[in-house]
Legacy VTK file of the C-alpha trace (Angstrom):
# vtk DataFile Version 3.0
C-alpha trace
ASCII
DATASET POLYDATA
POINTS 46 float
0.212 -0.409 0.257
1.231 3.526 -1.225
2.187 6.582 1.119
-1.355 8.573 1.785
-2.974 5.896 -0.301
-6.365 5.445 1.922
-8.134 1.970 2.700
-11.535 1.537 4.311
-13.699 -0.675 3.782
-12.003 -2.944 2.013
-10.592 -6.469 1.537
-7.645 -7.117 0.159
-5.969 -10.481 -1.116
-2.467 -11.225 -1.818
-0.011 -9.761 -3.317
-2.649 -6.707 -4.189
-0.804 -3.475 -5.221
-1.927 -0.427 -4.181
-0.369 3.009 -5.580
0.920 6.063 -3.936
-3.071 8.546 -3.150
-4.750 6.166 -4.031
-8.523 5.837 -1.887
-10.627 2.323 -1.929
-13.918 3.126 0.017
-16.435 0.072 0.162
-18.628 0.334 3.044
-19.616 -1.448 5.972
-22.775 -3.354 3.572
-20.887 -3.367 0.624
-17.444 -4.337 1.049
-14.606 -3.055 -2.298
-13.029 -6.613 -2.947
-10.033 -6.423 -5.017
-8.850 -9.782 -6.102
-5.355 -11.518 -5.445
-2.590 -10.165 -7.622
-4.308 -6.644 -9.044
-2.849 -3.356 -8.811
-4.904 -0.214 -7.885
-3.635 2.900 -9.302
-7.565 4.453 -9.633
-9.174 5.217 -6.791
-12.436 2.839 -6.160
-15.640 3.868 -4.035
-18.769 1.468 -3.619
LINES 1 47
46 0 1 2 3 4 5 6 7 8 9 10 11 12 13 14 15 16 17 18 19 20 21 22 23 24 25 26 27 28 29 30 31 32 33 34 35 36 37 38 39 40 41 42 43 44 45
């Protein structure tokens, strides 16, 4: 997880890379799920 990245209500599988400054934000009812080995370069909101 890169510097300044924010992760809330998310499930990150093994080997996930999150670029610096990226925001991943789900909700308690609908968490964001990022699959194994994914590279997240853009914000994700649910």
